[in-house]
N, C-alpha and C positions, 0 to 999 in steps of 0.2 A: 503493500500500500504506500510506500514512500513517494512514488510518482504522483499519486492522487493527492497526497498532502501537499506536495510542492505546487501542484496546479491550483489547489484551493488557496495557498498563500499568495500566489500571483494574482488570483482573482480578487482577493481582498485588498491587495496593494492597488490594483486598478480601481476598485471601488473607492478607496480612500482618496485617490487622485480626483475622481469625480466629485467627491465631497468637498475637497479643498477649493476646487473651481467654483462650486455652488455657493460657498460662503461669500464670495465677493459680490454676488448679486442678490443676496438676501434670501436665498431659497434653501438655506441649510435646514430649516425646521422640518422640511419634508422628509429628511433622512434620519430622524431620530428613531429611537426604539418604537415598536408598534404601539405601545401604550405609554402615555406620559402622565405623571402626576401634576395637576395644575397648581399654579400659585393661588393663594387665597383670593386674589382679585379676579380670578376667572369668572366666578359666579357669586351672586349675592344670595343664592337660594340656601335656605336653612336645611341642613341634612336631616332626614327624618329620624326620629327616635322611636324606639319600640313604644307602642301606645301605652299611655298611662292607665288606660282602661284595662290593660292585661292583668289578670289575677296572678298573684305570686305562684311560682312553681311549687308543685306538691313535693313533699319530702320523698314519698314512695309512690309514684304514680302507677296506676293499674290500667293496662290497655283494654280491659274487658268490661268497661262500664257501658251498659246498653243505652240506646237512644230511641226515640220515637220519631217516625216520619211525619212531616207536615203535609196537610191536604191541599197543597198548592201545585198546580200543573203549570210548568214553565215551557214545555216543548210539545211537539206533536205526538210523542210517544208511539212511534211506529212499531217498535218491538217490545216484547215483554219476556224475560227469561227467568225461569225457576230452575236452578242448577244445584245438584248435590254432587260433590266430588270428594274422593278419598285419595290421599297421598300414600302410595305404596313406596315408602322410602327405601326398602330393601332392593326393589327391582327398578327403581327410578321411573315409576309410571304414575299416571293419574287415571283413576277409574271414575268415570262420570256418567250421570244421567241428567237430561234436561228436558223441560217442557217449554217450548217457545211458541209464542203467539205473534203472528205478523198481520198487521193491518194494511190493506191496500189503500195507499194515499192518492191513487190516480183516478182517472175517469174511464178506464177500460178494465174489463175483467182480465185477471192474470192467471194463467194456467200452469205455470211452472215456478219453482223456487230455486234459488242459488245459495250455496253455502261456501264460505271461505274456510278451508282446513289448513290454516297457516303452518302448523308444525310439520306438515309434509315438505316444507321448504328445506328441511334438514335431512331429507332422504336422497340417496344417490340418484343422479340424473335430473334433479329438479332444476327449473329455470333459475331459481335463486342461486344455487351452487354453481351453475354454469356461468352465470354473469359475474358473480362475486369471487369465484375461485376459492370459496371457503374463507374469505377474508372480509372484515368489516370494521371500520373505524379503528384500525390498528390491531385488531384481534384476529386470531386465526382459529378456525375450527379444529379441534384436536383430531388427529388421525384415528380412525375407527369409531368416532362418535357419530351417532345417528339419532335423529328425531323423527317422529311420525305421529299421525293421528288416523285412527280408523273408526268409522261409524259401525257399531255392532248391532244396533237395532234402530228401526225407524218406522213409526206407526202413526196413524191418525189418532185423533182424540177418541175415536170410536173403536180403535184396536186394529184397523186394517194395516197390514204391513206394506211399506213402500220401498223396502230395501232393494228388491230386484230392479227398481226403476233408476237407481243411482248410476250416473255415469259422469266421468270427469271431462272437463272441457278446458281448452287452452286457447282462448280468443286472441291472445297477444302474439304468440310465436309458434303455435301448433306443436309444441314439444309434448309428445304423447307420454313422456315419462314424468311430466309435471302433474301432481295431484293436489294442487292447492285450491282448486275451484271445482265444485261438484254441483250437479243439477239433477232435478227429477220432476216428473209430471205430477201434478196434484190430481186427486180423484175428481174434484170439481173445481172449475175456475173460481177464483175469489173475486166477487163483485166489488165495484168501487165503494169504499167506505166500510166494507165488511172485513172479517178476519178469518184466519185459519190457525188452528192449534195442532202442533205436532209434538210427539214424544220420541226421544232418541237416546240411545246409550252410546258412549264413545270411550275410547282408550287412547291415551297420549303416552308415547315414549319420550321422556325428556332427554335432550342431548346434554353433553357437558356445556355449561353456560357459554352461550355464543349468540350474538345478534338478538339480545334483549330477553332471552329465555333459557331455562335449563336448570341443571343442578351442579353444585360445586361442594363436594363433601355433604354436609348436612344443611347447606343453604339451598333454597329453591326459589327461583323467580318464574312465576307463571304469568307470562304475557302472551296474548293471542292464543289462548290455550283451549278454547271451546269452539264448537262449530258455530260460526257467526253468519247471520243472514246478510247478504249483499244489500246495497242501497238501490231502491227503486226510485228513480228520479222522475218527478212530474214535469210536464211541459212548462218551460220557463225557468226551471231550476238550472242555475249556471248557464243560462242562455240556450238550454236544450229546446229544440223545435218540437219534438214529439216525446212522449213519456216512454220509459223503459228502464231496464236494469243497467246499472253501471258495473261492468264486469271486467276484472283484471286478475291476473295471476299475481303471486307474490314474487317480486323481482329483487335483484341485488341492491338496487338503489331505493326502491319504493318503500313507503311506510303504509298507512292504513286509511280506511274511509268506511264509516258506518253511520247508521241512523240513531237518533236519540230514543231512549226507552227506559224501561224499568228492569232492575236486576235484583233478584232475591237469591242469595247464594249460600249454601251450607258447605263448609270445608272441614273435612275430618283429617286430623294429623295426630302424630304421637303426642302424648300428654305433655312432654317437656318443651314442645314447640310453641312459639308465639307467632301469630299471624298479623300481617299488615295487609290491608285490602282497600279497594275503592269503597267509598261510602262509609257506613257505620254499622256497629253491631246492634241488633235489636233485642238480643237476650244474652244472658250470661252463658259462657261456654258450658256444655254438658260433658261430664266425665264418665267414662265407662270402659273397663277392660284395658286400662293403660292408654286409652285414646282420648282426644279432646275434640269436640265438635263446635265450630263457630258458626254463627248465623249473621250474615251481612246483608245490608239493603242499600240500594242507591237508585234514585230516580232522576230523570232528565239528564242522563249521561249516555255516551255512545260507545262505551267500552267498560270492561271490568277486569282488573288485574289484581294479583295478590302475590305475596312473598311469605316464606316460612323459614324459621330458623330457631334452634334452641339457644342461640348465642346473642340474640338482640339485646342491647341495653336500651331500655325504654324511658323516654322523657316526654312529658306532655305539658302544655300550657295553653291557656285560653287567650284569645286576642280579639279586639274589636277596634275599629276606627271608622272614619268616613268611608262608606262604600263596603265596609267589612262588618256586617252587623253582629257577628259572633262566630268564631271559628276555633275548634279544638285542633291545635297543631300537635301532631303526634310524630315523634322521632323514634325510628327503629335503627339504632346505631351499632355498627360493628365495634367490638370492644376496643380495638386500637384507637378509635376516635371518641371514646367515652368522655375524655376531658375536653373535647372540642364542642360539646353540646351547646354552649353559649353562642359560639360562632354560627352554628346551624340555625339556632332559634332566632338570633338577631337578624340574620339574612332573610329568613322566612317571614318574620313579622314586618320587616322593613319593605320587602318586596310586595307583600299583600297590601300594605298601607298605600304604597305608591300606585299600584295597579288599580286599586279601588278609587283613588283620587283622580287618576288620569283618565281611566276608561269607563268604569262603572262597577256595579256591585258584584262581588264574588258570592254566588247564590247558595253555596253549599256550607254545611256545618262542620266539615272536617277537611284537613289537609294532612296527608300522611307522607312522611319522608323516610326513605330507606337508604341506608348507607351500606352497600354490599361489601363483603370481604375482598381482600386483594385478589384471590383466585377466582373471583366472579366479576372481573372487570367488564365483561361483555354485557352484564346486567345494569351497569351504571350509566347515568346520563340519559334517562328516558322518561317520557311523560305519559301519564294515563289520567283519566278524570279523577280528581281529588287525590291522586297519588303520584309521586315522582320518585325517581331514584337519583341520588347524588353520585358523584364520582366515587369509584371504589376506594376503600381505605388502604392505600399502599404505604403510607408513612404517617408518623404521628405529628408532623409539623408541616402540613401542606401550605403553599402560598395562596394567592388569590384565586387559584383554580378551584378551590373549594367553594368560595362564594360565587364565582362566575358560573360554574356549572349549575349550582342550585338555583340561582336567579334565572338562568336560561330556562330550566325546566318548570319553574313556577310561572314564568311568563307564558309558557305553553298552556297553562290553565285557561288563559284568555284566547291566545292564537292557536287553536286546535281544539281545546276542550270545550269552549263556549262558541267561538266563531269557527265552525267545523268545516273547513275547506277540504277539498279533495286532495289528499296527499299523494295519490297515484298520479294525478294529472297536472296539478298546479302546486307543487311542493313549496314554492317560494312564498305562498300566501300564509304558511304557518312558520316555516323555518326563517325566512327573511324578516317577517314581522317580529318574530321572537328574538332574532339576533339584534335587530334595531332596538327593541325594547330592553334587551340585556345591556346594551351599551348605555342606554339612558339610566337604567337602574344602577349600574356600576359607577357612573358619574355622579348621580344624585346621592347615593348612599355612602360610597367609599371615596369619591373624588378621583376616580381613575377614568381618564379620558381616552377615547380611541384616537389613533393617529390615522385619519382617513386618507391623507395623501399616500402614506406608505402602503396601506391596505389596497388602495386602488392600483398601486404599482405592481402588486402581486397578480393582478388580473391579466394574464398573458393570453388566455383562451376563452373570451366571453362567449356565452351561448344563450339562445332564447330562454326566457324564464317560464313561458307558458307551455312548454312541451312536456310530454309524459316523462316520468322519471327515468325510464330505461332507454330513452333516446339520447341522453347525454353521452358525450364521447367516452367517458370513463367515470369511475366512482369519485376520483379526484375532481373531475370536471363538474360532476353533480354537486359535490360539497362546495366547491369554490363559487359556483353560481347561485345555488338556492340559499346558501347561508350568507356568503360574503358579498357577492355582487348584488344580490337582492337587498341586503341591508344598505349598501351604498346607493342603490336606486331610491330607497326611501329617504336616506339622508340628503340626496340631491334634491328631491322634491321639497324637503324641509327648508333647504337653503333658498329655494326659489320663492316659496310662499311665506316663510317666516315661522318662528317657533309656535306662536299662538294659533295661527291658522292650521298648522300641522297637527297640533293637539286637538283642535276642533274636528279636523278630518278623521283622525283615528277614533276619537270618542264617538262621533256620529256613525262611523263604519261599524264599530263594536256594537253599539246599541241597536242599530238597524238589523244586523245579521247575527245577533246572539241567538243561539239554538237554531241556526239555519246553515245552509251550505252555499256560501257565496263564491263568485268567480273573480278573475282579474278584471273583467268588464264591469262587474258590480262595484269593485273598488274604484275604478276610474270614474264611474258615475257619481260616486260620493265626492271624489275630489272635485269634479266639475260643478257639482251642486253647491259646494261650500265656496269655491273660488270664483264662481260665475265666469269661468274661462274654459275653453276647450283644451284638452291635453292630449289630443290624438298623436301629435308628433313625438311627444315625450314617451308615451306608452308604446308607440310603434317602434321607436328606436331602442328603448332600453328593456322592454318586456317582451315584445314580439320578435324583434330582430337580433337581439343580443349584442348591441353595439356598446362601445365605450365612447366617451367624449374625447375630442382631440383638437384643442385650439393651439395654434402655432404662430410664432413670428417667423414668417417664411423667408423674407429677404429684406435687406436695407440697402438703399442706394443713396449715397450722399455726394453732392457736387458743389464746388465753389461758385458763388454768384458774385455780382458786383458789390452787393451790400451784405454779404455774409455767406450762409450755407443753405442749401435746400436738400431736404431728405425725404425720400419716399419709402414708407414702411408698408410692406405687404403682409397682411394678416389673413390667415386661413382657418376655416373650420373643416377639418378632415373627417370628423365623425361625430355622432351624437345629434341631439335635437337642438334647434335654435334656443339660445338663452342669452341674456345680457352678460357682458363680461367687461372687466376693467382693463385699461391699458396704461402702462407707465413708461415714459421716455425720459432719459437723462442726457444732459448736454455737458460738454467739457468744462464750462464755466460754473458748474454746480447747479444750474437751474434744471428744473424738472417740470414735466407736464403730465397731468392725469386726464385721461379721456375714457369714454365708455362706448362700447360697440354693442348694438342690440343683438348681434349674432344671427340675424335672420338670413342674410346672404351667406354663401359659402366662402366668400372672401371680400376683403375691403382694403383700399389703399389709403394711408394717411399721408398727406403732404404737409411737411413741417418746414417753416423758415426760422432760422436762428442766427445769432451773431457768432456762435462757436459751433464746432462740429458736434453731431450726435454721437454719444458714447455707446448707449445700448437701448434696446426696447424690450419690454416684458409684457406678456399678456397673462391675466389672472395672477398677479403677484401675491394676492391674499389667499390663494388656494381655495377659492369659493366654488370652482367647478369640480364638485366632488368626484365625478366619474372620469376625470381626465387621468389616464394612466400612462401618458407619455409626456411628462413635464419637462423633459430635457429639451423639448423644442418650444418651450414657453418663453424663452429669452434668446436674444442674439446680440452679440457685440458688433458695433459698426467698424471697429478697428481691424477686423479680420480682413486679410488680403482679398481683393476683389474676386479673384478666380475661385476662391473657396467660400466667399461670403454667403452666397445663396445656398443655404443649407449644407454648410461644410459637414454637417452631422449626417449626411447620407451614408458616409462610411462609419462614423463613430456610432451612429444609431444602431447599426447591426451589432457592433461590439458591445454596446451597453445592454441591448436586449438579450444577447447571448450570455453576458455576464450575470445579469440578474436572474435570468432563467435558471442558470446553474446554481446560483446561491439560494434561491427560494425553494426550488424543488429538490 
């Protein structure tokens, strides 16, 4: 490896040279570390403090205090699940039975039903494994590990068996080995507004923890663990012209999409285990024969997840603030992080307080937080309704990644949990919005600011945001676009409309589409309704076409005149949608001129007369064009020899792009 280390040293020396040059022109701030701690003068906002309304922590909290549901209907409740599942810890299996009722929300009779069997993604030959190569978010599936789900019984409410009617479908890629989506004909079509009830038995083989689910020693993460009814979209939902099923397999990049409903779930585990789950317990656990049975309930949610371990350290506190009428925050912590409970609790309370203040009410009575053990890293950093997993406990003194991961997942309670976009087809609507909110929370609570110019420079391969998840060029391309570039798109929108208007946009969007399934077009309509302006160019460039902005000082021509000097500065917009941009020109005598270009045309010439020669010109010196990822062409010296003056960077551009491509990736 010595040659590779030498190459890296040369690359860093070259990068340092670029840095030194940049300082002369006042652009050095774009090259600092990705996140910078601000000076106290950056913001006058008072950082949130855990609500004074919070009750003091209990000395010995007990996770098994039952609650009662409230008779308030918040969603359309398309599905209702009654599930009983037993953990077979010796064989690594889940043995389940469920009764599911599905209500037809459309205007046509529906004669077939579709179920997602997500655990089959971990079986050989699945589309998920083919696309991911058994890797996800830095984790690798252990050799020999297999996960699966089989439906063992399927009957109508009257006892008629439908099991022979089951057949797997692969609408996305035709992979006959993929068994993550199954369908069957119903005995009778379900008329509009009517419902059908089915009973089924199922068995899940848990893989070693990977991609959000599985087992790691005596820790279990059950995510996407039961046969789940697909979403039947009505006409008009997400711009759909005609009603029908939204059908996709489980892909290497994709996450999930389902309807709101009711869940009543009984979970049977060994007596020593503690359960964390979506919703709340409705009765105290029942003990019998060395086993413990928990009963959970959740309504107006679109998923149900749970985790079990005999090693959880349990901490609970109650919290209320504006928009948060009263929540039991329940921590299920790996013993390694027992002493960090105050950090987790402070982050959770502060996040809920801000989210309630910014967007609207958190409508649930619980928020459960699971900290997985180090050997269950694949279970960490995931969101479910009323339940999130933090980063796995790998060391006893983590940095801000502890808070950042937790804030991200709690923000998902709003962008995914309540505003339930289609993660198969428009993942940026949850991941991008959540990443944007994560930055806001980190800034407001901890004073940690993102360095947007640096982050924009990472975007070397932008892609359209509104494409289905498996059409991205790679897993890295998916993550870079739906997390990072999507966040930058929202930040760019904020820069153009202002902080207050952006806050109004997001609050309006949340409150209009809470408990619904919005699309990119729906969000654009909210932006236009608030700003009273058309944003077609912006959304076409940055959401539909996958562009980045690129404003450049293309050339400078200076000549001597009888009374001084005349300079012509050519400015160009090589990419992105039109937007106003500032221009700064400096002369040898120290005088400077500031101008503003509306950016509507793709180029403009500035004609300048002066008593001394022009020294340099810069466009967007304040880094306000968030999506500009090629800032090296934002300024140009006039002293450069004429033969190389008009974009002498045509050669150095490729060098810099190659340099940073190597350093970042």
